Backbone as CSV, one residue per row, in Angstrom:
resi,resn,N_x,N_y,N_z,CA_x,CA_y,CA_z,C_x,C_y,C_z
1,MET,107.231,-77.888,180.840,106.570,-79.180,181.047,107.600,-80.299,181.217
2,ARG,108.669,-80.264,180.413,109.699,-81.297,180.522,110.331,-81.271,181.907
3,LEU,110.551,-80.054,182.453,111.130,-79.937,183.788,110.193,-80.526,184.832
4,TYR,108.892,-80.227,184.730,107.918,-80.764,185.674,107.930,-82.290,185.648
5,LEU,107.970,-82.870,184.443,107.966,-84.329,184.325,109.225,-84.933,184.919
6,THR,110.351,-84.264,184.723,111.599,-84.767,185.298,111.543,-84.768,186.805
7,ILE,111.066,-83.666,187.383,110.950,-83.560,188.836,109.993,-84.611,189.367
8,LEU,108.868,-84.800,188.681,107.885,-85.797,189.112,108.484,-87.193,189.089
9,LEU,109.186,-87.520,188.012,109.771,-88.860,187.898,110.818,-89.096,188.981
10,VAL,111.602,-88.067,189.289,112.605,-88.203,190.352,111.931,-88.472,191.685
11,THR,110.858,-87.731,191.981,110.141,-87.907,193.245,109.501,-89.277,193.321
12,LEU,108.844,-89.681,192.251,108.166,-90.977,192.252,109.160,-92.117,192.351
13,TYR,110.273,-91.990,191.671,111.292,-93.042,191.751,111.767,-93.204,193.186
14,THR,111.953,-92.078,193.858,112.407,-92.125,195.248,111.377,-92.780,196.133
15,LEU,110.104,-92.359,196.004,109.046,-92.863,196.880,108.785,-94.343,196.668
16,THR,108.964,-94.837,195.447,108.587,-96.222,195.161,109.731,-97.206,195.279
17,THR,110.950,-96.708,195.513,112.076,-97.631,195.580,112.743,-97.708,196.938
18,THR,112.376,-96.819,197.869,113.059,-96.825,199.156,112.804,-98.103,199.936
19,ALA,111.682,-98.773,199.671,111.384,-100.017,200.385,112.312,-101.139,199.940
20,GLN,112.810,-101.042,198.704,113.659,-102.102,198.185,115.150,-101.787,198.366
21,ASN,115.489,-100.515,198.572,116.881,-100.121,198.631,117.228,-99.533,199.987
22,LYS,118.488,-99.568,200.313,118.970,-98.958,201.530,118.720,-97.458,201.475
23,MET,118.330,-96.898,202.607,118.052,-95.462,202.642,119.305,-94.665,202.315
24,ARG,119.143,-93.673,201.445,120.260,-92.835,201.066,120.622,-91.856,202.189
25,THR,121.855,-91.448,202.233,122.311,-90.503,203.242,121.804,-89.104,202.905
26,VAL,121.874,-88.215,203.882,121.468,-86.830,203.650,122.328,-86.204,202.556
27,GLU,123.612,-86.501,202.592,124.517,-85.927,201.591,124.126,-86.352,200.173
28,GLU,123.639,-87.573,200.043,123.205,-88.049,198.725,121.920,-87.372,198.271
29,LEU,121.134,-86.894,199.218,119.839,-86.289,198.893,119.932,-84.784,198.636
30,ILE,120.998,-84.168,199.105,121.169,-82.727,198.915,121.801,-82.474,197.554
31,ASN,121.059,-81.807,196.698,121.523,-81.505,195.342,122.069,-80.074,195.314
32,LYS,123.355,-79.949,195.162,123.985,-78.628,195.192,124.126,-78.012,193.803
33,THR,123.972,-78.807,192.768,124.147,-78.300,191.402,122.836,-77.803,190.792
34,ASP,121.714,-78.375,191.215,120.423,-78.002,190.633,119.341,-78.032,191.712
35,PRO,119.475,-77.198,192.740,118.527,-77.234,193.860,117.140,-76.744,193.463
36,GLY,116.139,-77.476,193.908,114.766,-77.122,193.571,114.288,-75.852,194.228
37,TRP,114.953,-75.431,195.301,114.491,-74.252,196.027,114.564,-72.988,195.172
38,ILE,115.484,-72.946,194.221,115.579,-71.767,193.357,114.255,-71.545,192.627
39,LEU,113.685,-72.623,192.107,112.392,-72.520,191.419,111.272,-72.191,192.391
40,VAL,111.226,-72.909,193.527,110.148,-72.700,194.497,110.158,-71.257,194.993
41,ALA,111.333,-70.725,195.281,111.443,-69.350,195.762,110.929,-68.354,194.723
42,GLU,111.187,-68.636,193.472,110.686,-67.763,192.399,109.162,-67.816,192.343
43,TRP,108.599,-69.011,192.481,107.141,-69.153,192.456,106.510,-68.400,193.623
44,ILE,107.137,-68.491,194.782,106.607,-67.801,195.960,106.676,-66.288,195.770
45,LYS,107.766,-65.825,195.219,107.951,-64.389,195.010,106.874,-63.797,194.117
46,SER,106.426,-64.573,193.130,105.423,-64.070,192.182,104.003,-64.553,192.520
47,ALA,103.827,-65.191,193.662,102.522,-65.778,194.022,101.441,-64.714,194.172
48,LYS,100.238,-65.062,193.765,99.088,-64.177,193.914,98.528,-64.236,195.340
49,ASN,98.618,-65.408,195.960,98.148,-65.573,197.325,99.290,-65.335,198.309
50,LYS,98.935,-64.976,199.515,99.939,-64.722,200.544,100.618,-66.031,200.946
51,VAL,101.953,-66.056,200.913,102.729,-67.232,201.290,103.729,-66.823,202.367
52,GLU,103.678,-67.498,203.499,104.637,-67.258,204.578,105.592,-68.442,204.660
53,ILE,106.879,-68.141,204.525,107.915,-69.168,204.639,108.323,-69.275,206.104
54,LEU,108.134,-70.443,206.693,108.465,-70.612,208.097,109.944,-70.934,208.266
55,PRO,110.559,-70.419,209.321,111.996,-70.613,209.519,112.359,-72.077,209.693
56,VAL,113.578,-72.385,209.293,114.029,-73.772,209.292,115.164,-73.956,210.292
57,ASP,115.195,-75.115,210.924,116.313,-75.524,211.756,117.112,-76.544,210.952
58,THR,118.397,-76.272,210.740,119.201,-77.098,209.838,119.260,-78.556,210.272
59,THR,119.467,-78.797,211.554,119.571,-80.170,212.049,118.266,-80.918,211.856
60,THR,117.178,-80.268,212.195,115.857,-80.871,212.027,115.562,-81.132,210.561
61,ALA,115.924,-80.181,209.716,115.660,-80.316,208.282,116.441,-81.484,207.689
62,ARG,117.664,-81.648,208.089,118.472,-82.756,207.570,117.861,-84.099,207.966
63,ASP,117.404,-84.181,209.197,116.786,-85.417,209.672,115.485,-85.698,208.917
64,ALA,114.667,-84.653,208.724,113.394,-84.822,208.013,113.630,-85.229,206.567
65,LEU,114.638,-84.636,205.935,114.944,-84.982,204.548,115.373,-86.441,204.450
66,HIS,116.206,-86.869,205.362,116.673,-88.255,205.362,115.514,-89.224,205.547
67,LYS,114.597,-88.901,206.439,113.467,-89.788,206.700,112.489,-89.833,205.533
68,THR,112.397,-88.735,204.792,111.476,-88.693,203.655,112.103,-89.322,202.414
69,GLN,113.409,-89.256,202.286,114.136,-89.866,201.173,113.777,-89.270,199.814
70,VAL,113.610,-87.956,199.785,113.468,-87.250,198.507,114.634,-86.281,198.366
71,THR,115.020,-85.997,197.161,116.164,-85.116,196.950,115.722,-83.653,196.953
72,THR,116.676,-82.782,197.244,116.372,-81.354,197.256,116.236,-80.788,195.842
73,ARG,116.447,-81.609,194.839,116.170,-81.166,193.469,114.665,-81.085,193.233
74,SER,113.913,-81.879,193.962,112.456,-81.858,193.840,111.883,-80.743,194.709
75,PRO,110.739,-80.167,194.335,110.107,-79.149,195.171,109.788,-79.642,196.579
76,MET,109.360,-80.896,196.721,109.065,-81.416,198.051,110.317,-81.444,198.916
77,GLY,111.400,-81.982,198.356,112.649,-82.022,199.096,113.152,-80.633,199.430
78,ALA,112.983,-79.705,198.506,113.417,-78.325,198.728,112.653,-77.685,199.879
79,ILE,111.352,-77.908,199.929,110.531,-77.321,200.992,110.881,-77.947,202.338
80,ILE,111.111,-79.257,202.356,111.490,-79.919,203.602,112.836,-79.401,204.095
81,TYR,113.788,-79.248,203.195,115.150,-78.892,203.581,115.322,-77.398,203.849
82,MET,114.546,-76.576,203.167,114.760,-75.125,203.246,113.733,-74.388,204.098
83,THR,112.661,-75.070,204.511,111.623,-74.377,205.276,111.071,-75.257,206.401
84,GLY,110.508,-74.584,207.378,109.759,-75.295,208.411,108.352,-75.604,207.949
85,GLY,108.025,-75.163,206.745,106.698,-75.323,206.165,106.259,-74.020,205.538
86,LEU,105.133,-74.036,204.856,104.591,-72.835,204.220,103.157,-72.619,204.681
87,LEU,102.823,-71.371,205.003,101.452,-71.000,205.336,100.876,-70.215,204.170
88,ILE,99.734,-70.666,203.675,99.090,-70.046,202.514,97.807,-69.331,202.945
89,ASP,97.627,-68.115,202.448,96.389,-67.370,202.692,96.119,-67.217,204.188
90,ASP,97.088,-66.643,204.893,96.999,-66.403,206.341,96.808,-67.683,207.138
91,GLY,97.377,-68.773,206.630,97.346,-70.026,207.374,96.182,-70.930,207.060
92,TRP,95.393,-70.587,206.050,94.263,-71.467,205.685,94.781,-72.827,205.224
93,ILE,95.819,-72.830,204.381,96.473,-74.073,203.957,97.860,-74.113,204.587
94,ARG,98.228,-75.292,205.101,99.550,-75.479,205.693,100.289,-76.561,204.901
95,ILE,101.343,-76.191,204.204,102.159,-77.145,203.456,103.293,-77.610,204.362
96,LEU,103.420,-78.911,204.544,104.366,-79.439,205.516,105.801,-79.410,205.012
97,GLY,106.703,-79.038,205.921,108.129,-79.051,205.655,108.824,-79.802,206.772
98,SER,109.828,-79.162,207.374,110.572,-79.823,208.446,110.175,-79.337,209.834
99,GLY,109.071,-78.595,209.919,108.524,-78.218,211.211,109.049,-76.890,211.733
100,SER,108.204,-76.205,212.491,108.564,-74.921,213.088,107.617,-74.671,214.248
101,SER,107.745,-73.526,214.884,106.866,-73.215,216.005,105.414,-73.036,215.547
102,LYS,105.207,-72.608,214.306,103.850,-72.397,213.801,103.237,-73.663,213.218
103,ILE,104.063,-74.560,212.729,103.597,-75.886,212.299,104.543,-76.895,212.952
104,ASN,104.165,-77.340,214.117,105.058,-78.217,214.867,104.897,-79.668,214.422
105,ARG,104.996,-79.845,213.092,104.910,-81.179,212.498,105.902,-81.260,211.350
106,ARG,106.651,-82.335,211.303,107.530,-82.599,210.173,106.838,-83.594,209.259
107,LEU,106.980,-83.390,207.961,106.267,-84.235,207.003,106.473,-85.724,207.261
108,PRO,107.690,-86.222,207.418,107.839,-87.678,207.605,107.255,-88.175,208.923
109,ASP,107.437,-87.426,209.995,106.937,-87.870,211.303,105.407,-87.825,211.356
110,TRP,104.810,-86.851,210.689,103.359,-86.754,210.628,102.766,-87.946,209.881
111,ASN,103.480,-88.447,208.906,102.985,-89.581,208.119,103.223,-90.930,208.783
112,LYS,104.228,-91.004,209.661,104.524,-92.280,210.303,103.342,-92.724,211.153
113,GLY,102.900,-93.949,210.920,101.733,-94.475,211.610,100.431,-94.195,210.874
114,LYS,100.514,-93.367,209.846,99.333,-93.061,209.036,99.468,-93.654,207.631
115,SER,100.598,-93.365,206.988,100.804,-93.884,205.632,101.894,-94.947,205.576
116,PHE,102.691,-95.081,206.623,103.697,-96.144,206.693,104.038,-96.406,208.153
117,LYS,104.663,-97.551,208.404,105.029,-97.924,209.776,106.449,-97.508,210.123
118,GLU,107.371,-97.709,209.175,108.769,-97.415,209.435,109.327,-96.525,208.328
119,PHE,110.239,-95.642,208.697,110.887,-94.789,207.711,111.647,-95.646,206.700
120,GLY,111.542,-95.255,205.441,112.187,-96.011,204.373,111.234,-96.896,203.618
121,GLU,110.026,-97.115,204.174,109.033,-97.914,203.460,108.453,-97.118,202.301
122,SER,107.941,-97.826,201.318,107.274,-97.178,200.190,105.829,-96.891,200.575
123,PRO,105.449,-95.626,200.766,104.110,-95.305,201.267,103.047,-95.354,200.173
124,PRO,101.833,-95.815,200.495,100.727,-95.781,199.540,100.239,-94.359,199.280
125,PHE,100.564,-93.460,200.195,100.255,-92.040,200.028,101.113,-91.261,201.015
126,LEU,101.194,-89.960,200.807,101.852,-89.079,201.765,100.941,-87.895,202.052
127,LEU,100.742,-87.605,203.316,100.020,-86.399,203.710,100.987,-85.235,203.561
128,ILE,100.693,-84.334,202.640,101.640,-83.271,202.307,101.187,-81.893,202.771
129,ALA,99.889,-81.735,203.044,99.363,-80.436,203.448,97.965,-80.636,204.041
130,ASP,97.464,-79.601,204.689,96.106,-79.653,205.234,95.575,-78.231,205.358
131,ASP,94.324,-78.103,205.758,93.752,-76.768,205.860,93.043,-76.563,207.191
132,ALA,92.572,-75.355,207.407,92.032,-74.948,208.698,90.673,-75.562,209.010
133,ILE,90.026,-76.177,208.025,88.700,-76.762,208.259,88.743,-78.286,208.313
134,GLY,89.941,-78.840,208.435,90.049,-80.286,208.575,90.086,-81.048,207.274
135,GLY,90.548,-80.404,206.210,90.765,-81.086,204.941,92.237,-81.450,204.810
136,PHE,92.526,-82.548,204.119,93.895,-83.038,204.017,94.262,-83.294,202.561
137,TYR,95.467,-82.881,202.197,95.985,-83.113,200.850,96.981,-84.265,200.898
138,LEU,96.812,-85.228,199.990,97.635,-86.431,199.963,98.247,-86.622,198.588
139,LEU,99.510,-87.016,198.555,100.180,-87.376,197.312,100.064,-88.875,197.129
140,ASN,99.486,-89.286,196.023,99.211,-90.698,195.784,100.489,-91.475,195.468
141,GLY,100.775,-92.458,196.309,101.897,-93.352,196.062,101.453,-94.685,195.514
142,GLY,100.187,-94.775,195.116,99.626,-96.004,194.565,98.456,-96.541,195.362
143,GLY,98.243,-96.007,196.569,97.173,-96.509,197.415,95.830,-95.837,197.219
144,LEU,95.793,-94.774,196.432,94.549,-94.038,196.237,93.955,-94.236,194.847
145,GLY,94.751,-94.714,193.925,94.273,-94.893,192.557,95.443,-95.169,191.633
146,THR,95.145,-95.252,190.354,96.180,-95.559,189.370,96.977,-94.324,188.945
147,ASP,96.529,-93.144,189.356,97.196,-91.896,188.972,98.342,-91.591,189.930
148,LEU,99.372,-92.405,189.867,100.533,-92.286,190.738,101.142,-90.890,190.635
149,GLY,101.441,-90.300,191.802,102.076,-88.997,191.815,101.127,-87.828,191.740
150,LYS,99.825,-88.082,191.793,98.845,-87.005,191.756,98.287,-86.738,193.157
151,VAL,97.827,-85.535,193.362,97.354,-85.089,194.667,95.847,-85.284,194.799
152,TYR,95.435,-85.751,195.979,94.023,-85.914,196.327,93.692,-84.987,197.489
153,TYR,92.417,-84.618,197.575,91.930,-83.825,198.698,90.937,-84.660,199.497
154,PHE,91.273,-84.951,200.744,90.377,-85.656,201.665,89.465,-84.592,202.239
155,SER,88.307,-84.454,201.616,87.441,-83.302,201.847,86.573,-83.461,203.088
156,PRO,86.509,-82.447,203.946,85.671,-82.525,205.139,84.178,-82.384,204.852
157,ASP,83.829,-81.923,203.642,82.403,-81.742,203.369,81.733,-82.958,202.750
158,ASN,82.529,-84.009,202.429,81.917,-85.268,201.964,82.718,-86.502,202.379
159,LEU,83.885,-86.281,203.029,84.752,-87.364,203.501,85.217,-88.280,202.374
160,GLU,85.302,-87.733,201.172,85.792,-88.483,200.023,87.211,-88.031,199.680
161,TYR,87.974,-88.954,199.056,89.285,-88.605,198.529,89.078,-88.112,197.099
162,GLU,89.130,-86.823,196.923,88.831,-86.226,195.635,90.117,-86.046,194.817
163,PRO,90.213,-86.680,193.650,91.409,-86.499,192.813,91.437,-85.098,192.223
164,LEU,92.544,-84.398,192.401,92.674,-83.046,191.875,93.366,-83.019,190.522
165,GLY,93.984,-84.143,190.139,94.671,-84.196,188.853,95.929,-83.343,188.809
166,LEU,96.518,-83.089,189.975,97.694,-82.229,190.070,98.896,-83.010,190.575
167,THR,100.064,-82.762,190.004,101.302,-83.252,190.589,101.639,-82.384,191.796
168,TYR,102.667,-82.759,192.540,103.072,-81.948,193.689,103.439,-80.536,193.250
169,THR,104.169,-80.419,192.162,104.551,-79.099,191.650,103.321,-78.280,191.275
170,GLU,102.382,-78.925,190.594,101.152,-78.223,190.210,100.315,-77.868,191.429
171,PHE,100.381,-78.693,192.468,99.677,-78.378,193.710,100.247,-77.107,194.341
172,LEU,101.556,-76.949,194.292,102.156,-75.725,194.816,101.633,-74.507,194.058
173,HIS,101.572,-74.606,192.746,101.039,-73.496,191.955,99.564,-73.240,192.279
174,PHE,98.820,-74.311,192.530,97.424,-74.179,192.961,97.354,-73.355,194.249
175,CYS,98.215,-73.655,195.203,98.214,-72.930,196.474,98.683,-71.484,196.300
176,PHE,99.673,-71.289,195.460,100.251,-69.961,195.296,99.382,-69.030,194.455
177,ASP,98.734,-69.562,193.424,98.123,-68.696,192.416,96.636,-68.934,192.147
178,ASN,96.084,-70.022,192.654,94.689,-70.325,192.343,93.742,-69.427,193.131
179,ASP,92.509,-69.315,192.639,91.463,-68.589,193.351,90.943,-69.487,194.468
180,LEU,91.496,-69.339,195.667,91.133,-70.216,196.771,89.719,-69.945,197.275
181,ASP,89.250,-68.717,197.121,87.856,-68.426,197.492,86.902,-69.275,196.665
182,LYS,87.222,-69.448,195.389,86.376,-70.257,194.508,86.467,-71.729,194.878
183,PHE,87.696,-72.223,195.123,87.864,-73.637,195.471,87.152,-73.957,196.773
184,TYR,87.211,-73.049,197.740,86.600,-73.275,199.050,85.227,-72.604,199.187
185,GLU,84.605,-72.360,198.068,83.296,-71.712,198.081,82.319,-72.501,198.962
186,GLY,81.694,-71.809,199.885,80.756,-72.441,200.803,81.389,-72.933,202.089
187,SER,82.735,-72.886,202.163,83.440,-73.384,203.349,84.114,-72.286,204.157
188,ARG,84.020,-71.065,203.666,84.618,-69.933,204.374,83.507,-69.057,204.940
189,TRP,83.558,-68.831,206.221,82.518,-68.076,206.896,82.904,-66.599,206.989
190,THR,81.958,-65.772,207.386,82.211,-64.346,207.548,83.328,-64.132,208.574
191,ASN,84.284,-63.300,208.215,85.424,-62.973,209.091,86.319,-64.182,209.383
192,TRP,86.353,-65.159,208.474,87.193,-66.343,208.696,88.665,-65.987,208.816
193,ARG,89.109,-64.979,208.080,90.536,-64.699,208.018,91.115,-64.332,209.387
194,ASN,90.363,-63.532,210.160,90.848,-63.153,211.487,90.991,-64.366,212.394
195,GLU,90.029,-65.277,212.337,90.079,-66.464,213.192,91.192,-67.416,212.757
196,VAL,91.310,-67.622,211.465,92.302,-68.573,210.959,93.725,-68.066,211.193
197,SER,93.943,-66.776,211.075,95.288,-66.229,211.254,95.790,-66.409,212.680
198,ASN,94.879,-66.627,213.633,95.271,-66.855,215.023,95.369,-68.340,215.371
199,LEU,95.115,-69.194,214.397,95.168,-70.636,214.603,96.610,-71.103,214.413
200,ASN,97.057,-72.061,215.214,98.387,-72.603,214.939,98.268,-73.838,214.059
201,GLY,99.390,-74.282,213.536,99.386,-75.361,212.560,99.059,-76.724,213.110
202,GLU,98.845,-76.802,214.415,98.448,-78.058,215.045,96.954,-78.109,215.313
203,GLU,96.246,-77.068,214.897,94.832,-76.948,215.209,93.998,-76.776,213.950
204,VAL,92.739,-77.171,214.050,91.761,-76.947,212.983,90.440,-76.579,213.631
205,PHE,89.526,-76.096,212.822,88.169,-75.847,213.297,87.323,-77.089,213.066
206,ASN,86.643,-77.484,214.114,85.720,-78.608,214.062,84.301,-78.045,214.130
207,PHE,83.431,-78.497,213.222,82.117,-77.879,213.061,80.993,-78.788,213.539
208,PHE,79.949,-78.154,214.033,78.716,-78.871,214.357,77.522,-78.020,213.918
209,PRO,76.640,-78.621,213.115,76.738,-79.950,212.508,77.991,-80.046,211.628
210,PRO,78.528,-81.261,211.424,79.731,-81.410,210.598,79.483,-80.978,209.159
211,LEU,80.522,-80.588,208.484,80.393,-80.063,207.130,79.849,-81.089,206.150
212,TRP,80.043,-82.392,206.437,79.563,-83.416,205.516,78.064,-83.696,205.690
213,ALA,77.481,-83.230,206.776,76.055,-83.471,207.028,75.203,-82.471,206.249
214,GLU,74.019,-82.896,205.859,73.111,-82.015,205.131,72.795,-80.761,205.943
215,GLU,72.700,-80.929,207.260,72.372,-79.801,208.144,73.556,-78.855,208.326
216,GLY,74.734,-79.295,207.881,75.930,-78.492,208.106,76.437,-77.765,206.879
217,LYS,75.626,-77.644,205.863,76.081,-77.063,204.607,76.206,-75.539,204.647
218,ASP,75.530,-74.873,205.593,75.672,-73.424,205.725,76.688,-73.150,206.821
219,VAL,77.926,-72.915,206.428,79.012,-72.819,207.399,78.836,-71.656,208.364
220,ASN,78.096,-70.632,207.951,77.882,-69.485,208.836,76.910,-69.786,209.967
221,LYS,76.150,-70.863,209.839,75.194,-71.242,210.879,75.746,-72.324,211.807
222,ASN,76.863,-72.928,211.426,77.446,-73.989,212.248,78.177,-73.405,213.445
223,SER,78.167,-74.136,214.534,79.061,-73.785,215.634,80.416,-74.389,215.315
224,ARG,81.464,-73.835,215.852,82.804,-74.343,215.593,83.662,-74.210,216.845
225,LYS,84.556,-75.164,216.975,85.508,-75.132,218.080,86.862,-75.564,217.549
226,ILE,87.895,-75.231,218.269,89.254,-75.582,217.864,89.643,-76.912,218.504
227,ILE,90.115,-77.847,217.663,90.635,-79.117,218.165,91.969,-79.404,217.487
228,SER,92.670,-80.418,217.958,93.960,-80.755,217.352,93.738,-81.384,215.975
229,ILE,94.687,-81.169,215.090,94.573,-81.733,213.756,94.680,-83.252,213.796
230,GLU,95.418,-83.781,214.760,95.512,-85.232,214.924,94.132,-85.817,215.220
231,GLU,93.409,-85.171,216.140,92.074,-85.641,216.486,91.136,-85.549,215.289
232,GLN,91.224,-84.449,214.546,90.335,-84.273,213.397,90.597,-85.314,212.313
233,TYR,91.861,-85.631,212.096,92.201,-86.625,211.077,91.560,-87.972,211.413
234,HIS,91.668,-88.387,212.656,91.103,-89.675,213.053,89.571,-89.627,213.106
235,LEU,89.009,-88.479,213.438,87.550,-88.332,213.386,87.052,-88.517,211.952
236,ASN,87.760,-87.909,211.009,87.376,-88.047,209.593,87.420,-89.508,209.153
237,LEU,88.497,-90.204,209.519,88.627,-91.608,209.144,87.551,-92.467,209.798
238,ASP,87.308,-92.232,211.077,86.302,-93.024,211.795,84.907,-92.800,211.220
239,MET,84.572,-91.562,210.939,83.246,-91.276,210.396,83.111,-91.819,208.978
240,ARG,84.186,-91.781,208.231,84.162,-92.352,206.881,83.833,-93.839,206.938
241,ARG,84.420,-94.529,207.906,84.128,-95.954,208.075,82.680,-96.165,208.509
242,GLN,82.217,-95.342,209.439,80.850,-95.478,209.924,79.814,-95.240,208.829
243,LEU,80.157,-94.368,207.906,79.239,-94.051,206.799,79.356,-95.055,205.651
244,GLY,80.251,-96.031,205.804,80.395,-97.056,204.773,81.080,-96.574,203.515
245,LEU,81.979,-95.586,203.655,82.645,-95.019,202.487,83.966,-95.694,202.171
246,GLU,84.455,-96.555,203.063,85.706,-97.251,202.804,85.536,-98.243,201.664
247,ARG,86.575,-98.398,200.862,86.513,-99.308,199.707,86.592,-100.745,200.193
């Protein structure tokens, strides 16, 4: 627990102070004495759910780490620096890293224009992961509630930001070891695994009727098509506004 709190405090300190301080260099962010990847790799090795580590490009990873301004001592920094991202449960959940052919999105670039305007700003939240049905996981930087550093789920079945009460580290354990069938109960259709495994990280399934509609609650009866995750994200936001759910 003490280690988790230390990692959380390091991450939060970084996220909340970059707006006031000059951006640190990549060399300052790379921790060679206590790298977080050692822990993350151990968690992946013992994970109950299938985890695919996507290959990393060193140049791209260094740039992504610099833009995110987190150290590699933290699990987030470790994943950005050491992986192109992680695919969980045959790609149902996509945890963002520094980008790869299967997830052609880097965490900082994906957030630019969504959670901040310029690199180095202190973001009110960070989009850290998403899933095949158009749900998004966000790390609270202060814009979602008072529980700074906790993860929220922007759920496609109600368009609400649901607090999960998890730190980033605990979110990783949720992805690696939690019963995802139970968490996504009612959102997985017959033979979903075959369809999702052929989806790339830039795509999601869009449903009609939508999952948030009363008529769309039986996912096996909905029609579905593949659209870009960028389009789905903005559709979710637009519909949330139309439904009067914005604060």
